C-alpha positions, 0 to 999 in steps of 0.5 A: 499500500505504501508503494501506491501512495508514492506519488500522491505524498510527493504531490502533497509535499509539493503543495506543503512547500508552496508550489502553487502555479500550474507549470511547476506543479506538472513539471514536479509530476513529471520528474516524479513519474519519470523517477519512478518509471526509472527505479522500476525498469532499473528493478526489472533489468530491462536493457536500453534500445541501443542495447537490445540493438547490439544484442540482435546484430551478435545473435544474427552473426551467431546464427550465420556462424551456426548456418555454415557449420552446419552446411560444412558439416552436412558436406563433410557428411554426405561425401 
């Protein structure tokens, strides 16, 4: 329950501090949500887009190597 009230508690603290303008409030809420999102992503150990692309390229290279080795193996077996 305390985790679900995190955002609400932060917003209440902002009101207590006297941040009244809508623009300041919206910026603070966005910052709070971004930090919470980053925290969740870190806990889930999700890779970034760049890391995913690099891993996909590595997998493609490995698949090509496997195919070439399989072809060589089949050629040797048929001879």
